[in-house]
N, C-alpha and C positions, 0 to 999 in steps of 0.2 A: 527423437529423440526418444529414449529409452524409456522403459515402463518406470523404473526406479530415479534415473533424473525428472518422470511425472509427479510421482509421489511426492520429493523432494520440493520443485518449486510450489505444488497446493501445499503442502506445510508450511513455507514458505511464506504463500497469500496468507494464510491464516493466522501466523504470529503475529504480518506485520497489522493485517486487517486489526485484529485484536489491541494489538499496543494504537495503534489511532485512533482506535473507538475508545479505549482506554484516555488516551492525550484530550480528544472530542468531547467528552463526558468531563473529565476537569474543565475544560473551556469553557463546557456552554454550561456549567454550573458558578464559572468565574461569570462572566458575561451576562445569562438571562437569568431571567426571575421565573419564568412560567417555563413547568417541564414539560411542553410540546415545543417549547422555542431549544431545552436543553436535549433533548429527543434527536431534533431535527439537525443540530451540530451534530450531536454524536455520528449518526446516521451518514452524515456527508463526511463528516472524517473518516469514518470505517471503510465506504464506500470510494473515496481517492485513493485509502491508503493500499486499497486491495490491486491498483492497480502497480503501485511501487513493481515489485518485483520484474513485471515484464518491461518496464519503461527502462529499469536499468539495467536488464539483458540487453534490451535494443540497444542502450547506447553503449552499454560497451562492445557490444558486436560492430556498433559505426563506428566508433574509436579505432577500434581493429583493426575493421577495413581499410578505413585513412592513412593509418601508417603503414599498410604492405606494401613491400617493393615492388614494384609492376617491371 
């Protein structure tokens, strides 16, 4: 994996993490009344979102390997 690929992956992780944190903030403010619960939901969504790019790459690679002729 080259330097350009790593930079793209880091930017993708950051963007998805921020998007998931935003969704977590919305969800937390919708279902919770206290600030602690809202922060906990927001951080949980952000952490889970940070795993999305790697998981997607892993799944795409495993399906590509499964389809390869032998």
